[in-house]
SEDREN-10644 format. One record per residue (C-alpha): residue in three letters; x negated, y, z negated; residue number from 1. Coordinates in nm, 2 decimals. Each point is the difference from the previous one (the first is absolute). Example, Ala and Ser with C-alpha at 12.3 -4.5 7.8 and 13.67 -1.06 7.14 Angstrom:
! SEDREN-10644
SITE   marfi       xx       yy       zz   drengu
SITE     ALA    -1.23    -0.45    -0.78        1
SITE     SER    -0.14     0.34     0.07        2
END
This chain:
! SEDREN-10644
SITE   marfi       xx       yy       zz   drengu
SITE     UNK     1.14    -0.40     2.01        1
SITE     UNK    -0.10    -0.33    -0.17        2
SITE     UNK    -0.38    -0.01     0.04        3
SITE     UNK    -0.24    -0.25    -0.17        4
SITE     UNK    -0.01    -0.02    -0.38        5
SITE     UNK    -0.22    -0.16    -0.27        6
SITE     UNK     0.09    -0.11    -0.35        7
SITE     UNK    -0.27     0.03    -0.26        8
SITE     UNK     0.00    -0.28    -0.26        9
SITE     UNK    -0.21    -0.20    -0.24       10
SITE     UNK     0.07    -0.20    -0.31       11
SITE     UNK    -0.25     0.24    -0.16       12
SITE     UNK     0.28     0.25    -0.02       13
SITE     UNK     0.15    -0.21    -0.28       14
SITE     UNK    -0.31     0.07    -0.22       15
SITE     UNK     0.13     0.35    -0.06       16
SITE     UNK     0.20    -0.11    -0.30       17
SITE     UNK     0.02     0.19    -0.33       18
SITE     UNK     0.18    -0.26    -0.22       19
SITE     UNK     0.30    -0.25     0.04       20
SITE     UNK     0.25     0.26    -0.14       21
SITE     UNK    -0.11     0.30     0.20       22
SITE     UNK     0.26     0.12     0.26       23
SITE     UNK    -0.26     0.04     0.28       24
SITE     UNK    -0.01    -0.35     0.14       25
SITE     UNK    -0.18    -0.07     0.32       26
SITE     UNK     0.19    -0.33     0.05       27
SITE     UNK     0.24     0.22     0.19       28
SITE     UNK    -0.26     0.02     0.28       29
SITE     UNK     0.00    -0.38     0.03       30
SITE     UNK     0.38    -0.01    -0.01       31
SITE     UNK     0.02     0.25     0.29       32
SITE     UNK    -0.26    -0.18     0.20       33
SITE     UNK     0.17    -0.34    -0.04       34
SITE     UNK     0.34     0.15     0.09       35
SITE     UNK    -0.15     0.12     0.32       36
SITE     UNK    -0.17    -0.34     0.07       37
SITE     UNK     0.33    -0.17    -0.05       38
SITE     UNK     0.17     0.23     0.26       39
SITE     UNK    -0.28    -0.07     0.24       40
SITE     UNK    -0.08     0.37     0.04       41
SITE     UNK    -0.34    -0.04    -0.17       42
SITE     UNK    -0.26    -0.24     0.13       43
SITE     UNK    -0.36    -0.08    -0.09       44
SITE     UNK    -0.11     0.20     0.31       45
SITE     UNK     0.16     0.31    -0.15       46
SITE     UNK    -0.19    -0.02    -0.33       47
SITE     UNK    -0.34     0.17    -0.05       48
SITE     UNK    -0.20    -0.04    -0.32       49
SITE     UNK    -0.09     0.31    -0.21       50
SITE     UNK    -0.35     0.08    -0.10       51
SITE     UNK    -0.13     0.14    -0.32       52
SITE     UNK    -0.03     0.38     0.01       53
SITE     UNK    -0.35     0.11    -0.08       54
SITE     UNK    -0.09     0.23    -0.28       55
SITE     UNK    -0.10     0.26     0.26       56
SITE     UNK     0.35    -0.03     0.15       57
SITE     UNK     0.17     0.03    -0.34       58
SITE     UNK    -0.20     0.31    -0.07       59
SITE     UNK     0.15     0.17     0.31       60
SITE     UNK     0.27     0.09    -0.25       61
SITE     UNK    -0.09    -0.14    -0.35       62
SITE     UNK    -0.26     0.15    -0.23       63
SITE     UNK    -0.30    -0.23    -0.04       64
SITE     UNK     0.02     0.02    -0.37       65
SITE     UNK     0.35    -0.13     0.02       66
SITE     UNK    -0.10    -0.29     0.22       67
SITE     UNK    -0.27    -0.09    -0.25       68
SITE     UNK     0.26     0.01    -0.28       69
SITE     UNK     0.23    -0.24     0.19       70
SITE     UNK    -0.30    -0.23     0.05       71
SITE     UNK    -0.08     0.01    -0.37       72
SITE     UNK     0.37    -0.07    -0.08       73
SITE     UNK    -0.02    -0.30     0.24       74
SITE     UNK    -0.27    -0.15    -0.22       75
SITE     UNK     0.17     0.10    -0.33       76
SITE     UNK    -0.27     0.25    -0.08       77
SITE     UNK     0.21     0.32     0.00       78
SITE     UNK     0.06     0.16    -0.34       79
SITE     UNK     0.35     0.10    -0.10       80
SITE     UNK    -0.09     0.37     0.01       81
SITE     UNK    -0.15    -0.04     0.35       82
SITE     UNK     0.31    -0.18     0.11       83
SITE     UNK     0.22     0.29    -0.12       84
SITE     UNK    -0.21     0.25     0.19       85
SITE     UNK     0.05    -0.20     0.32       86
SITE     UNK     0.35    -0.11    -0.04       87
SITE     UNK    -0.10    -0.36    -0.05       88
SITE     UNK     0.13    -0.23    -0.27       89
SITE     UNK     0.34     0.18    -0.02       90
SITE     UNK     0.34    -0.17    -0.02       91
SITE     UNK     0.05     0.08     0.37       92
SITE     UNK    -0.35    -0.09     0.12       93
SITE     UNK    -0.15    -0.26    -0.23       94
SITE     UNK    -0.35    -0.13     0.05       95
SITE     UNK    -0.04    -0.35     0.15       96
SITE     UNK    -0.30    -0.21     0.10       97
SITE     UNK    -0.16     0.08     0.34       98
SITE     UNK     0.23     0.30     0.05       99
SITE     UNK    -0.26     0.18     0.21      100
SITE     UNK    -0.02    -0.28     0.25      101
SITE     UNK     0.37    -0.06     0.01      102
SITE     UNK     0.07     0.37     0.06      103
SITE     UNK    -0.27     0.02     0.26      104
SITE     UNK     0.17    -0.27     0.20      105
SITE     UNK     0.32     0.20     0.01      106
SITE     UNK    -0.19     0.31     0.12      107
SITE     UNK    -0.20    -0.21     0.25      108
SITE     UNK     0.33    -0.14     0.13      109
SITE     UNK     0.12     0.35     0.08      110
SITE     UNK    -0.33     0.08     0.17      111
SITE     UNK     0.03    -0.32     0.20      112
SITE     UNK     0.34     0.12     0.12      113
SITE     UNK    -0.14     0.34     0.09      114
SITE     UNK    -0.29    -0.15     0.20      115
SITE     UNK     0.24    -0.24     0.18      116
SITE     UNK     0.21     0.29     0.12      117
SITE     UNK    -0.25     0.27     0.06      118
SITE     UNK    -0.25    -0.23     0.17      119
SITE     UNK     0.28    -0.08     0.25      120
SITE     UNK     0.05    -0.37    -0.09      121
SITE     UNK     0.37     0.05    -0.09      122
SITE     UNK     0.25     0.28     0.00      123
SITE     UNK     0.13    -0.06    -0.36      124
SITE     UNK    -0.14    -0.17    -0.31      125
SITE     UNK     0.16    -0.09    -0.33      126
SITE     UNK    -0.17    -0.04    -0.34      127
SITE     UNK     0.27    -0.09    -0.26      128
SITE     UNK    -0.27    -0.03    -0.26      129
SITE     UNK    -0.07     0.37     0.02      130
SITE     UNK     0.19     0.32    -0.07      131
SITE     UNK    -0.14     0.07    -0.35      132
SITE     UNK     0.08     0.37     0.03      133
SITE     UNK    -0.04     0.11    -0.37      134
SITE     UNK    -0.37    -0.05    -0.03      135
SITE     UNK    -0.20     0.32    -0.05      136
SITE     UNK    -0.36     0.10     0.08      137
SITE     UNK    -0.12    -0.09    -0.35      138
SITE     UNK     0.30    -0.16    -0.17      139
SITE     UNK     0.23    -0.30     0.03      140
SITE     UNK     0.37     0.06    -0.03      141
SITE     UNK     0.34    -0.17     0.06      142
SITE     UNK    -0.13    -0.35     0.06      143
SITE     UNK    -0.26     0.13     0.25      144
SITE     UNK    -0.37    -0.03    -0.05      145
SITE     UNK    -0.15     0.09     0.34      146
SITE     UNK     0.22     0.21     0.24      147
SITE     UNK    -0.03    -0.19     0.33      148
SITE     UNK     0.21     0.26     0.19      149
SITE     UNK    -0.22     0.29    -0.10      150
SITE     UNK    -0.32    -0.19     0.07      151
SITE     UNK     0.14    -0.11     0.34      152
SITE     UNK     0.10     0.35     0.10      153
SITE     UNK    -0.35     0.13    -0.10      154
SITE     UNK    -0.15    -0.28     0.21      155
SITE     UNK     0.22     0.09     0.30      156
SITE     UNK    -0.10     0.37    -0.03      157
SITE     UNK    -0.37    -0.08    -0.03      158
SITE     UNK    -0.03    -0.29     0.25      159
SITE     UNK     0.26     0.09     0.26      160
SITE     UNK     0.07     0.38    -0.06      161
SITE     UNK     0.38    -0.05     0.05      162
SITE     UNK     0.29     0.20    -0.14      163
SITE     UNK     0.19    -0.22    -0.24      164
SITE     UNK     0.37     0.01    -0.10      165
SITE     UNK     0.06    -0.19    -0.33      166
SITE     UNK     0.36    -0.09    -0.07      167
SITE     UNK     0.09    -0.14    -0.34      168
SITE     UNK     0.35    -0.15    -0.06      169
SITE     UNK    -0.07    -0.15    -0.34      170
SITE     UNK     0.25     0.11    -0.27      171
SITE     UNK    -0.30     0.14    -0.19      172
SITE     UNK    -0.17     0.31     0.13      173
SITE     UNK    -0.32    -0.07     0.19      174
SITE     UNK    -0.20     0.23    -0.22      175
SITE     UNK    -0.35    -0.15     0.03      176
SITE     UNK     0.00     0.03     0.38      177
SITE     UNK     0.16     0.34     0.00      178
SITE     UNK    -0.26     0.16    -0.23      179
SITE     UNK    -0.28    -0.17     0.19      180
SITE     UNK     0.08     0.21     0.31      181
SITE     UNK     0.17     0.30    -0.16      182
SITE     UNK    -0.24     0.24     0.17      183
SITE     UNK    -0.05    -0.19     0.33      184
SITE     UNK     0.19     0.13     0.31      185
SITE     UNK    -0.09    -0.32     0.19      186
SITE     UNK     0.19    -0.22    -0.24      187
SITE     UNK     0.38     0.05    -0.04      188
SITE     UNK     0.17    -0.18    -0.28      189
SITE     UNK     0.38    -0.06    -0.02      190
SITE     UNK     0.15    -0.18    -0.30      191
SITE     UNK     0.37    -0.07    -0.06      192
SITE     UNK     0.05    -0.12    -0.35      193
SITE     UNK     0.23     0.01    -0.30      194
SITE     UNK    -0.03     0.33    -0.18      195
SITE     UNK    -0.26     0.00    -0.28      196
SITE     UNK     0.26     0.13    -0.25      197
SITE     UNK     0.03    -0.36    -0.14      198
SITE     UNK    -0.26    -0.19     0.19      199
SITE     UNK    -0.38    -0.04     0.00      200
SITE     UNK    -0.21     0.18     0.11      201
SITE     UNK     0.22     0.31    -0.04      202
SITE     UNK    -0.15     0.18     0.30      203
SITE     UNK     0.09     0.05     0.36      204
SITE     UNK     0.20     0.32    -0.02      205
SITE     UNK     0.11     0.18     0.31      206
SITE     UNK    -0.23     0.29    -0.07      207
SITE     UNK    -0.31    -0.23     0.00      208
SITE     UNK    -0.11     0.11     0.35      209
SITE     UNK    -0.38    -0.01     0.00      210
SITE     UNK    -0.27     0.26    -0.07      211
SITE     UNK    -0.26     0.20     0.20      212
SITE     UNK    -0.03    -0.14     0.35      213
SITE     UNK     0.23    -0.28    -0.09      214
SITE     UNK     0.29     0.23    -0.09      215
SITE     UNK     0.31    -0.11     0.19      216
SITE     UNK    -0.12    -0.36     0.06      217
SITE     UNK     0.16    -0.16    -0.31      218
SITE     UNK     0.37    -0.09     0.00      219
SITE     UNK     0.21    -0.15    -0.27      220
SITE     UNK     0.37    -0.11    -0.02      221
SITE     UNK     0.07    -0.07    -0.37      222
SITE     UNK     0.35    -0.15     0.05      223
SITE     UNK     0.25    -0.04    -0.29      224
SITE     UNK     0.04    -0.31    -0.21      225
SITE     UNK     0.27    -0.24     0.13      226
SITE     UNK    -0.05     0.12     0.36      227
SITE     UNK     0.14    -0.26     0.24      228
SITE     UNK    -0.07    -0.10     0.36      229
SITE     UNK     0.18     0.27     0.20      230
SITE     UNK    -0.16     0.29    -0.18      231
SITE     UNK    -0.34    -0.16    -0.02      232
SITE     UNK    -0.01    -0.08     0.37      233
SITE     UNK     0.14     0.34     0.10      234
SITE     UNK    -0.26     0.20    -0.18      235
SITE     UNK    -0.29    -0.24     0.07      236
SITE     UNK     0.06    -0.02     0.37      237
SITE     UNK     0.06     0.37     0.05      238
SITE     UNK    -0.31     0.10    -0.20      239
SITE     UNK    -0.23    -0.27     0.16      240
SITE     UNK     0.10     0.11     0.35      241
SITE     UNK    -0.05     0.37    -0.07      242
SITE     UNK    -0.34    -0.05    -0.18      243
SITE     UNK    -0.13    -0.23     0.28      244
SITE     UNK     0.10     0.26     0.26      245
SITE     UNK    -0.17     0.27    -0.20      246
SITE     UNK    -0.32    -0.19    -0.08      247
SITE     UNK    -0.04    -0.21     0.32      248
SITE     UNK    -0.21    -0.27    -0.17      249
SITE     UNK    -0.26    -0.22     0.17      250
SITE     UNK     0.08    -0.29    -0.24      251
SITE     UNK     0.27    -0.08    -0.25      252
SITE     UNK    -0.06    -0.18    -0.33      253
SITE     UNK     0.31    -0.11    -0.19      254
SITE     UNK     0.03    -0.11    -0.36      255
SITE     UNK     0.30    -0.24    -0.03      256
SITE     UNK     0.09    -0.03    -0.36      257
SITE     UNK     0.32    -0.21    -0.03      258
SITE     UNK     0.13     0.14    -0.33      259
SITE     UNK     0.28     0.24     0.11      260
SITE     UNK     0.24    -0.30     0.01      261
SITE     UNK     0.28    -0.01    -0.25      262
SITE     UNK    -0.14    -0.33    -0.14      263
SITE     UNK    -0.34     0.15    -0.09      264
SITE     UNK    -0.05    -0.01    -0.38      265
SITE     UNK    -0.23     0.30    -0.02      266
SITE     UNK     0.18     0.27     0.20      267
SITE     UNK     0.34     0.16     0.02      268
SITE     UNK     0.07     0.02     0.38      269
SITE     UNK     0.28    -0.20     0.14      270
SITE     UNK    -0.09    -0.10     0.36      271
SITE     UNK     0.07    -0.33     0.17      272
SITE     UNK    -0.20    -0.20     0.25      273
SITE     UNK     0.12     0.24     0.27      274
SITE     UNK    -0.27     0.25    -0.07      275
SITE     UNK    -0.26    -0.26     0.03      276
SITE     UNK     0.11    -0.08     0.35      277
SITE     UNK     0.01     0.37     0.11      278
SITE     UNK    -0.32     0.12    -0.18      279
SITE     UNK    -0.24    -0.20     0.22      280
SITE     UNK     0.21     0.06     0.32      281
SITE     UNK    -0.06     0.37    -0.03      282
SITE     UNK    -0.37    -0.04    -0.07      283
SITE     UNK    -0.03    -0.22     0.30      284
SITE     UNK     0.18     0.24     0.22      285
SITE     UNK    -0.20     0.30    -0.10      286
SITE     UNK    -0.33    -0.18     0.01      287
SITE     UNK     0.06    -0.08     0.37      288
SITE     UNK     0.13     0.36     0.06      289
SITE     UNK    -0.30     0.18    -0.15      290
SITE     UNK    -0.28    -0.25    -0.06      291
SITE     UNK     0.00    -0.25     0.29      292
SITE     UNK     0.14    -0.25    -0.25      293
SITE     UNK    -0.28     0.04    -0.26      294
SITE     UNK     0.17    -0.10    -0.33      295
SITE     UNK    -0.15    -0.15    -0.31      296
SITE     UNK     0.25    -0.11    -0.26      297
SITE     UNK    -0.06    -0.08    -0.37      298
SITE     UNK     0.20    -0.16    -0.28      299
SITE     UNK     0.05     0.18    -0.33      300
SITE     UNK     0.25    -0.02    -0.28      301
SITE     UNK     0.29    -0.24    -0.03      302
SITE     UNK     0.08    -0.19    -0.32      303
SITE     UNK     0.29    -0.22     0.10      304
SITE     UNK    -0.25    -0.24     0.15      305
SITE     UNK     0.26    -0.27     0.08      306
SITE     UNK     0.31     0.16     0.15      307
SITE     UNK    -0.14     0.33     0.15      308
SITE     UNK    -0.37     0.02     0.08      309
SITE     UNK    -0.04    -0.31     0.22      310
SITE     UNK     0.29     0.11     0.23      311
SITE     UNK    -0.10     0.37     0.00      312
SITE     UNK    -0.37    -0.07     0.08      313
SITE     UNK     0.08    -0.26     0.26      314
SITE     UNK     0.21     0.25     0.19      315
SITE     UNK    -0.31     0.23     0.04      316
SITE     UNK    -0.18    -0.29     0.17      317
SITE     UNK     0.31    -0.09     0.21      318
SITE     UNK     0.02     0.35     0.13      319
SITE     UNK    -0.38     0.01     0.07      320
SITE     UNK     0.01    -0.34     0.18      321
SITE     UNK     0.34     0.01     0.19      322
SITE     UNK     0.12     0.36    -0.02      323
SITE     UNK     0.31    -0.09    -0.21      324
SITE     UNK     0.09    -0.14    -0.35      325
SITE     UNK     0.12    -0.35    -0.05      326
SITE     UNK     0.37    -0.07    -0.06      327
SITE     UNK     0.22    -0.28    -0.12      328
SITE     UNK    -0.10    -0.28    -0.23      329
SITE     UNK    -0.32    -0.04    -0.20      330
SITE     UNK    -0.17    -0.33     0.09      331
SITE     UNK     0.13    -0.28    -0.22      332
SITE     UNK    -0.35    -0.15    -0.04      333
SITE     UNK    -0.13     0.32    -0.16      334
SITE     UNK     0.31     0.02    -0.23      335
SITE     UNK    -0.04    -0.36    -0.10      336
SITE     UNK    -0.37     0.04    -0.09      337
SITE     UNK     0.02     0.32    -0.20      338
SITE     UNK     0.34    -0.04    -0.16      339
SITE     UNK    -0.15    -0.26    -0.23      340
SITE     UNK    -0.23     0.26    -0.14      341
SITE     UNK     0.21     0.31     0.02      342
SITE     UNK     0.18     0.10    -0.32      343
SITE     UNK     0.29     0.15     0.20      344
SITE     UNK     0.20    -0.11     0.30      345
SITE     UNK    -0.17     0.08     0.32      346
SITE     UNK     0.19     0.19     0.28      347
SITE     UNK     0.10    -0.21     0.29      348
SITE     UNK     0.01     0.28     0.26      349
SITE     UNK    -0.24     0.26     0.12      350
SITE     UNK     0.26     0.27    -0.05      351
SITE     UNK     0.17     0.06    -0.34      352
SITE     UNK     0.36    -0.09    -0.04      353
SITE     UNK     0.24     0.28    -0.10      354
SITE     UNK     0.04    -0.12    -0.36      355
SITE     UNK    -0.37     0.08    -0.06      356
SITE     UNK     0.05     0.37     0.05      357
SITE     UNK     0.12     0.18    -0.32      358
SITE     UNK     0.27     0.27     0.00      359
SITE     UNK    -0.15     0.33    -0.09      360
SITE     UNK     0.26     0.26    -0.12      361
SITE     UNK    -0.25     0.29     0.07      362
SITE     UNK    -0.08    -0.11     0.35      363
SITE     UNK     0.12     0.32     0.18      364
SITE     UNK    -0.17     0.22    -0.25      365
SITE     UNK    -0.33    -0.20     0.03      366
SITE     UNK     0.02     0.02     0.38      367
SITE     UNK     0.06     0.37    -0.01      368
SITE     UNK    -0.31     0.06    -0.22      369
SITE     UNK    -0.21    -0.21     0.23      370
SITE     UNK     0.12     0.19     0.30      371
SITE     UNK    -0.11     0.33    -0.16      372
SITE     UNK    -0.35    -0.15    -0.06      373
SITE     UNK    -0.01    -0.09     0.37      374
SITE     UNK     0.11     0.34     0.11      375
SITE     UNK    -0.28     0.15    -0.21      376
SITE     UNK    -0.26    -0.23     0.16      377
SITE     UNK     0.12     0.05     0.36      378
SITE     UNK     0.01     0.38    -0.04      379
SITE     UNK    -0.35     0.00    -0.14      380
SITE     UNK    -0.13    -0.23     0.27      381
SITE     UNK     0.14     0.23     0.27      382
SITE     UNK    -0.15     0.31    -0.15      383
SITE     UNK    -0.35    -0.15     0.02      384
SITE     UNK     0.02    -0.15     0.35      385
END
């Protein structure tokens, strides 16, 4: 069950850059890529270059007036009032030069991954530059300008006519992708995320199940703040297996935000690296069980770019390429190079040491609440099968 895999990368991904102090920093893509190169699990033969998404492709999901607004913003020609209308120029999503082209490369990277898999060149493909799941049809939100996942799924439906299961493990709800397909029975969305009670975007409730023909094809697991590995993995794996058995997808698209870790500065979940070993393993297994291996994986959130994201994202590729995550020591050459720039001590091992994991007094209560959510989802999934 290992199959061929491709890794989408270009230095153009680094052009998606709001400002030096913004938490969304695409240097994490380079850090993950170089970590893989130092472990000899990624070679030049594995890498494919992204293309620019065309405006026609962007408009598979995005409103043309919104695309024009992004282009105007790229040239510093968008007024403040226009920016507010389209979610551009906000604290979360500031305007930067050439933002249309930079964003189009991220979308094009995901379309490149889709074509590599669905044209039969490889079984799996990874675009760590993608996963911008908060973008809406005519509005930017949550660091996301164009929603590459939504565009790619529209592209899959139009060009290949396949049923798509979209699985989002970012700590923030995958709202933009969910709403894009909320009435579509050929696209099933599953998001496990921190409850929106205290976290952006505040959506992703259990009762968000789709509308019209799409009713019953949207699944959400809004787990409690401070959830740790055991509870996260129990509900994630149980729900994913049940949803895949119900939907029987032709292709799986995963968004691999790495912000559920206890080090992440923007969320309140308390996972360790263990979940980032198991998340891709299950996607890999179910892609081979239901989709003849067809699996497209994207990046996403993740704001501890030094200690967490490179290891978490590298494990997605390790599973794609070898069928298993890496173990043991991080390569010394990688540590030596990046420690000089990192403001914090880099971890020496792929797995977290026990002292990393905090003691949560409410652990049993949190696990019980998450279990009740899971029961709700599984009961509902069985009633519509």
